[in-house]
N, C-alpha and C positions, 0 to 999 in steps of 0.2 A: 593680453584683452580678454575680458570676460563678456560673455554675452548678455544681452539686455533683455532676458526673458523673466517673466514672474518666477519666483522662488516658492515653491508649494511642496511641503513634506509628503512623502509617499506613505500614508497611514492607512491602516485596516479600517478606520472610521471613515474614511472617505467613500469607501466601498459601499457601506451601508447608507450613507447619505445619498449617494447616487442612486442606488437601488430605490430608495424611498421617493426621491424625486422625480426619476425618469421611467420608473416601471413599478410603482407602487402597487399596483393591482396584480402584480405577477403572482402565480400561485405557488404555495409551499404546501405539500401534502406529506403526512407522516402517519405511519402505522405505529400506534403508541403500544408500550408495555401492557397498557390495560386491554389491548387487543382492538379497539376501535380505530377508525380513521379521523385524524384531525387535519382541518384545512383552515389555512389562512393565507395572508399576503404578504409581500416585501415590506409593505407600509406597517402591518402589524407587528413584524420581525424588528423594524427599526424602533418602533415605540417599545417594545418590551426589551429591547437591547439597551436602551436607555435606562429602564427602570433596573435592570441588572447592574448597571454601572452605580446608579445612585444607591442600591442596596449594599454594593461593595464599599462605597463611601461610609455608609452607616455602620459596617464593621470596623472603620478605621484602617482599612488596608492602604498602604502607602504605592506610590508607583513602583513598578517591577515585582511587587509581592507575588507570589505564585498562587493561583487558583486551580486545583485539580478537578478533573472530570472522571468518572468511572461510568460511561453512559453508552447507549445504543445510538444508532443513527436517527436523530429526531429534531424537531423543531425547537425544543428546549436547550439541547445541545447546541444547535446553530445559534440561539441567542447567547450563549455563553461565548461562543467563537467571538462575536463582535462586542458584547458588554464587557468581557474581561479584557480583551486586548486594546480595544478602542478607549477605553479608559486609563490605559497607561499600564495596567497590570499584564501579567504573563499567564497565558494559558496553558495548562499542563495537562494533556490528555494521557490517561494510564489505560494499559492493555489489561481488561480484567481476567484474560487467559492466564495470566502470570500466576506463580504459586504466591500465597499470601505473605510469606516472608518477603519475596522479591518485590511485593507492592509496597509493603511496609518501608523496605530499603529505599526505594524509589521516591516515596512521600518524604522521607527523612532527607534524603540527599538533595532534594528539590527545595526543601523547607516550606512544603505548601502551608498557607494560612488558612485555605478554606477548601473544602472537597464536596462537590455535587454528585450524587450518584442516583442511577435508576435503582428502582425498588428491587428488581431482580437480582442485584448485587448487594442487598442488604446482608446477607451471610458473610460476604466477603469483608464487608465494612465492620460487622461485629467482630470478625476474627482479627482486624489489623488496628482497629481505633485506639485501642490501649497503648500501642506501640507507635504512635504518631503524635509526639507532644507538640509539634509545631501547628498543627491542625487546630484553629481556635472556632470554627463553625462546620458543622456537617450538615449538608442540605439534600433531602430527598427529593428527587425530581418527580414530584407527584402533587395532587390536589390535597388540601388540609385533611378531608375526609378519608383519605387514603393512608395517612400516617399512623403507624401501628403505635398503641398505647403504651406498650412496653418494649421499645426496640432494644434498649440496653446500650443505645449510643447517646452519651450526654449532650444535652442541648440541641438534639436534632430537630430541624423544623422543615416544613414542606416548602418546595420551591415556590409554590403558587401564592401562600400567605407570606413568604420572604420577599418576593418581587411585587406581589400585589399591593403590600404596603408601601411602596418607594414610588415617587413621582416618576413621570416619564418626562417632566421638563429638565433637560440635562444638555449642556454644551460640551460636544466633545473637545478634549484638551487638544493643543498644538505641543509637538515636542519633537526631538530629533528622530528622523526616519530610520536611523540605525538602531534605535532602541529595541530592546527584546520584546517578542509579541507573543512567542509560543515555544514551548519546549517539548521535545519528543525523545524517548529513550529507545536505543536499539533493542533488539529481542534479546541480547545477552545470553546466547546459547553456551557460551563459555565466559566463566566469571561473571561480575556484576555487569548490568548494561552501563553503556556510555550516553550522555546526555547531549543532544543536539539542540543549539539555542538559535531559534530564527529570530529574524529582524522584521520590522514593518515593511522596510524596503525590500528585502529579499523575497517576502511573501507577495508583495504586490507586484513584483517583476514576475515572479513565478507563475502568478494568476493570469497575467498579461500573455505570457508564453504558452500557457495551457490551452488557451481558446484559440490560438491561430490555426489557419487552414490546414497547415500540415503537421499540426499537433492533434489536440482533441476535436478542434473545429466546431466550438460550441457556439450557439447562438440564440437569440430571443425565440426562435421558433423550435426550439429543442424541448423534449421533457425528459429530463435526466434522472437516472437511478444510480445513487452510488452506493454499490453493494459494498464497496471497499470501505471498512469502518472509518468512523470519524476518529477513532482512537489510534489509528494506524496512519503516521505521516499526514495527519489532517485531511485524510479522505482523499489523498492525492490533489489537494487544494481545490478540489471541486466546490465547496460551500463559497469560497471566495470567488472563483471564475462564475459561479451562478449569480451571485450577487452583480458581478461586472456585466454580465450579459443580460440579465433578466430571464433566463429560461426557467420554466417550470422546473421544480426540483422535487423529487419524491423520495422519501426516506422509508427504508424497509423495516426500521425497528429491530427486534430480536428474531422476527420469523424469517430465516435465510435458506429454509428447504426449498426444494424445487418447485412444488405446488404454490407456496405462498409468494415466491418472487415472482413466478410465471403470473398468476393471478393478478397482482400488483401492476406488472407491466402492461397487461391486456386493459385493466379496468382505468389506467391512468394515461393511457396512450403513450407509453415511454419510447423514445426514439433513440436514447443513447443509454448504454448502462456501462458500468466499471467496475471490475472485480478480480479476483485471483481464481487461478484454474479450478481449484478444488470447489468453490461455489457453482461454477458454470458446468461442472461435471454433473452435479446434482439437478440443475435446471434442464440441461440435455437429457438427463435420464428420464426425467417426468415427461418432457415434451415428446420423446421418442416413444415411451411407453403408451402414452395416451393418443398418439397420432395426431398431436396438436400442431399448430403452426403459430407463427409470430405475425401479428396484423400489423403493428406499427413500428417494432424494433429495427432499426437500420443498421446500426454499428455498435460495436462494443470494443472497450479498450480491456486487454488482458495484461496484466502484469504481476508482479510479485515473485514470479518463478517462470521458468521457461514454460510456454504454452505448447502442448503437444500438437504435432501437425494433424492429428485426427480430430482435435476439436476445432481447428481452424476450417479443416474441410467440412465437418458437419455443420458449422454455422453458416459457411457461405454457399456450399453446394446444396444442401438440403433445405436450408431456411432462407437464403438470401440475405443474410446479415453480414456486414463487412466487418472483419476482425482487425483490430490495430494492436498488434504486438507492441509492448511498450517495455521500458526498462528505467529503473531508478533505485534510489536507496533512501533510508532515513536521512543520511548525512547529505542528500541532494534535493531534499524539500518535497517531494522526491524525484521530479521528473527530469529525465537526461535524454532519453531517445524516444522516438515513436515510428513505427514502421508504416509510413504513408509512402506510396510508389510515386516515382518521378513520371513526366509525360512519357519518356521513352520505353517504360515499363509496360504500358498499356498495349503496346504493339506486341508484347511478347505472347507465347503460348500460356494457357493456363497452368501447365506443369512448370514453366520457368519463372511465371510469376509468384507460384506458391514457395519457389526457392527463395524468392526474396522476401516473401511475407513470414517465413519462418525466423527471419533475423529479427534482432531487437529494435533494429531502425537505424535512422539517422538522427544526429543531433539536432536539438531545438536551438534557436539562437539564444545564446547565453550560456550554453555549454561548449566547452572544447573538450575534446579528448584524444589520447594518443595511446599506443601499445609500446612496452619496451622489453628488453629482454632482461636477463639475470644482472647483466652489467650497467643497466641503466640506459642503454642505447635504444633510440627511437627505432621502431620497425616500419617496414613498407607497407601501405595500404594496398595490398594485392588481393585481398580476400582468402589468402592461404596461410601467410605468416601468422602465427598467433603469439601472443605475448600477454604481459601484465597490462591490465587497462587502467589507466590515471585520467583524472577529468578535473577540470577547474572551470570556474564562473561565479556568478555575483549571489547564486543561491546554494553555493555549494559550502560546506562546513570549512572553517579555517582553523578552529580548534574546539574542543569538546569543553563544556560547562564542567567547571572545578577539576579539569583534567591536567596533567603534566606535562608540558611541551606540547608541540603541534604535530598532528598526524601528517602534516604535507611533506612532500618530496621536492626539494628544489631542482630546477633545471639549471641549463648553462648560463642562463640570463637572470638566475635568482628568483624566477616565479614559482610560487607554489603550486604542485598539484597533489589531488587526493588520491592516493592509492585504493581502488575499489575492492580489491581481492579477487577480482574476476579475471578470467583468462579469456581473451577474445582474439577475433580477426576483425579488420576493418576493410572493405571492398574499395576499389578507385572511386565509387560514388558517393562513398562516405558511411555505407551501410555496415553497422557492427552487428556481429554474432558472438554470443557469448559460448564458449565451448566448454566452460566449467568454472566452478570456484576453485580458486588456487589449492584451498586445501583438500578438494575433492577430486583434482585430476588424477589420473591412473597412468602411472609411468611404468610400462612394460617393454624389457629389452631396450631401454634407451628411447622408447617412442612414446609419445603421449596418445592417452586413448579418452575421449570426451564422453563422460559419463551421461550427460545429457542427450547425446546421439542414441547411445544405447537404450535409454529410457523411453525417448521418442518412439523407437522402433516397437518396442514392447507394448506401449501404449496404443499402436495402430492395431494390434490384434483384437479381434472382436471379444475375446474372452477375458481379456486384461482391463481391471478397472484402474489399477494404480501400480507402478513400477518404479524401483529405487535401485542406481547402479552403485556398487561400491568396489574398491580394490582389495584383494586379498593378498596376505604375504606368499611369495613363490620363490623358492631357493634358487632357480635359475633365471626367471625373469623379473624379479624383483616384486611385481604385482601383477596380478590376473584380474580380470573383471568378472563379477557374478552380478545377477540381477535378481532382485527380491521382487516378487510378484503378488499381488491381491487380485484374485479372480473376481469377476462380477457373479452376483447372486444367480446360482443354478447353472452357471457355466462350468465346462470341464475342459481342461487342456493340460497335457502331459509337458513334462521337461523336455523330451526329444521334439515335440511338435513346435514349441517356442524357440528352441535352438535353430530348427531348421527354417522358422520364420525370418531368420537374420540373413539366409542365403540370398547372395546378390544385392544384398542392401548396403552392406559395408566390407571392408577388406576380412579375408578369414581370420587373420591374426587379432582383429579387434573383436569377433564374436566372443561373447560371454562364455566362461569355461563351465558354467553352471547356472541353474535355475533354482531358486530356493522359494518355496510357496509360503507365505506367512499370512496370519489372520488380518493384521494391520500394520501399516508403516508410520512409525512415529512421526507426528505433525506439531510443529511448533506453535507458538503464540500467533504468529503472523500469517499462518497457512503454509508455511515451507516445510519440505522434509527435514527431519533431524536424523542426518547420516551418522552423526557420531553414536546417536542412542541406538540406532541400527546395527552399527558394528559391535556395540555393547552386547545386543541381544544375540548377535551371531558369534560371540567369542570362541564358543567351543567349535565352530565349524572348521573343517579342513576341506580345500580344493580337492577334487575327485583325482584320484592316483596317487596322492601324497600320504 
């Protein structure tokens, strides 16, 4: 027997229709590439998104055709989020920090039919356009008078002229909610990146989950600043969650330095911000150096890589900002866990609470997870036993676009689980702690050492700006850890001082064998440390005494 409820497809267009009808006067603020501040409403966003859809019709694009973007966080990019997907096409956000050869490969692999870009990325487009034969229209996200006379890009049009010529009279089509809505490529640190193809259904379910009180907890009373890029896993779903709730949304554009982010927060009354640790390092550096405070910021979600304990402590103890540690992946849309405390944790001491907050958190509804050993046997949730982390759920990848075979691992009941590549523990309350990436874990004398724990301790030293731990070959112990360190400007610390800093914090056999001071640690396109490149840089290095 089937239920007798109305059947309505879960489509991205329904989000923008809801936003226009129920909170049309909600504010959307953007710092533009031009440097000024642009303001308009969800009602304006809905109107211009329909114009985007009509403009795509004018190009003769068919359902499921891909439309690419190379753009910062801003209102025009948000219009494409809804206009492209809402009309049945597939939004393809491209990371501009990738090498031009990789950008061209991604455009060709996706077979993009149109590509919209911010003017700051014109040199990148000039470098790749001749190698992208599937793109039939190049669009510069600017006013007509900002379009260069001789761009070198055939048929280049300005976004405002292109959209401005289209009607806002458009009826969003109805189609299968499992249709593709957007596509994101993994960072591709080894080999070519893989393509993750999201559906309308997965995107809406993810947006619902993201706003829940024990996830990001967004509401119409928030002013939200997504510092996480819109080209990186759809800005963690925040543009969709914003339309769902009607919160004020504030886009930073290209200015992500500490001063620019802080000024925008203060001027726009930001209550909630989301980003990776590297951006928050710059923000905290600016605030601490100037003796400043946050007047409206209440909480921040930090993900992308493990958040150092010193950063959580600084936000909470010095500035009264709650840090929500989170974890996810491109393959997970990306939200998997958020570290929100349970009622019983509120009775704990501040020190014990911090132990919980350092974990990546507990799964939001829709995500299931488990840890397994090398034989595939499920391991206990005791907070001590660690194993390979697997996940499954309605917004988690089932297969890669144009991929061969499935990335999933079947359990004894035939259910598919996605292997994340992370090594983790899960405690009795369901709180997950990533101890390492499986490719980065250090095995010394048959025991595992967490590189993340080594890095977190180093980052707590007042002279350290950034730290990366890697394993180096050892004839007796197989591997031994060393820590590469970038010091803060003007700071001075010796190898011996840093090694002594580990005393009493971890077991003696886990203390790094050496400290290597470097000018910079390689950072990838999504803000993560590239340990493979660091190993290449230290190829001639030998452990002390060898």
